[in-house]
N, C-alpha and C positions, 0 to 999 in steps of 0.2 A: 678353416676351409671345409668345403663339403665333399672333398675327394674328387671333384671334377677336374678333368684335364683340359688345358687350353689347346684348341685345335686351330691350326693355320690352314686355311683352304686356298689352294692355288689352282685356278681354272685355266685351261689352255685356250685363252681367248686371243685370236690373232689381232695384232695391232699393226696398222699400216704405218711404216716409217719412211714413206716416199721413195724416191729414186735411190738405189744402192750407191753408197759412197765408200771408197776405201778409207777416207779420212775419218769416218765415224769411229773406227777402232774395234768394232765388233757389234754383233747383234745377238739378242737373246732368243731362246727357243720360242716359237710361235710368232716372232716378228715377221711381217710381210714387207716385201720391197718390190719395186719395179726395176727390172734389169733387162736390157735388150728388147724392150717392148712387151715383155711377159711379166706375170706376177709370180713371185717365188715366196715360199714359206720356209722359215728356218725350223729344222727338225730338232736342233739342239743349239746351244750357244756356239757361235762361230765367228771367225774373222775371215773366212773364205769368201771368194766371189761366187755368186750363184752359178750353179751348173758345173763347177770345177771339182766337186767331191760330193760325198753323200750327206752333207750337212744341210742341204737345201732340197726342197721338192718343188717341181714345177706345178703351179696351181692352175694358171691360165696362160696358154700359149698365145703369142701375138698373132694377130690376124693378117690378112692380106693388106698390101699397101694402098689399096683403093684405086689404083690406076687401071683404067680399061685398056685392054689390048685390042687394037683393031687392025 
């Protein structure tokens, strides 16, 4: 060998995992999901529902429902 060390590079690239599901069993850091009409990013590996603890961060809040009030 030439004395070089092997380096593993892990980039924090968000991956969209679709609508949050309890049946998935958990999500990894940087996974993104839709929950309650909003987009959430996992800050760390988690089995929690988005918005219930500090393992998720709200990325995009859901918009208005689109119904006009007259």
